[in-house]
N, C-alpha and C positions, 0 to 999 in steps of 0.2 A: 504492498498501499504507500502510496506517496507520503514522504513525511508532513507536508503540508495536510493532507486532508485529518491524518490520522490524529492531529491536533484538535479538527473540528469537535464539539458537541455531539455526540452520540443521538436520535433522537430517534422517536416510537415513530412512524408514520401512516398516513392510511392513503391507502389509493384513489392515486386522484390527485394529489395534492401535488407542486410543481416546487422546486425550492428557486428562486428567482434571484435572492444574494442570501447568503451565508461568510459571516466573518465570526462566529458565534465559536471561542474557545473552549475545550473543557477547561482551563483553567482560571477560574472567577477569578481571582487578583487583576490577569493578565485584562480579560473582560474589564474591570472597574479601572483599570488604567483609560480603557482606549472611549472614544467618543463616537456620536451617529448611530446610523442604523446596523444593529448587527444578523438581524435576520428577516429574512420578508418570505411570506410561505403564500402560495396562491391557488386555488381551486378554479382553473379556466372553464370549465363548464357552466360554473355556478356563478362566477365573477369575486367569493369569496375570498378576502387576504387578511392576513395577520402578519404583522411588525414588530419587532422588540429593535425597542434605542437606549442605549444608555445615557440618565439625567441625571441629574447634580450626584444622589448619591443612590440611586434607585434604578431599578431596569424598570422602562416603560411599556407594556403589552400590549398593543390596540388591534381590534379585528374589528371586520365590515359586514354588516349581511345585506347585499344590494335589495334586495327583496324586501327588506323590511323600512328601506329607504329612511334612517337614522341617523345620527351621529353617530362616528364607531366607536365602541366599547370600547374602555381604556381600564387597565388594571395597572398599580404599582405595585410592587415583588421587591424586597430587599434580597434576599437569597436569589443566586441562579438555581437552585434543586427545583425550589418554588417556582420558578420561571417556566425552568423547561418541563414541569408536572403539570404548570397550566398550559404551555402548548401544546401538549398531550393531551390531555384532556380538551380542551377548544375544537382541535382537529377532530377528536371522536366526534364530541356532542354536536358541531357545526355539518356534521355528517351524516347527521341525524339516524347512529347507530345507536336505538334502540333495543334491538331487538338481540344485539347482544353486549357480552361483559368489554369492559375498558381493556386496550390492549399491552395492557403493563406487563406481558408475559412474553411479548415478542423480543427478540434481540434488536436494540435500537443498530441504527445505523450513522456513519460518517458520510454524509451528504454535501459535495461542492455544491456553487451556483451554478446553477442551470441545468 
């Protein structure tokens, strides 16, 4: 595996979601030093999007649901583990997977942008 890709934060991905941008590393301290957008995910079929940015002292997690025609939902998370769990839960819930358990038993992937 490419050394740069192996440094990325592994995520449980739900089928249909595409990684547009990924600079989210496993090392929380490195992420806390960085600025800007870390992660952008999109489900092209529905137009749903998720984005993670680093703000002053927290991770800002935004997601939009176009069919609800409302302001993006925003969550402030203070630890990287909270943020990863919230991304995985939101990806699962936004995909309307009410018929199955959440996918926490899958092997997470290190997924590069594109």
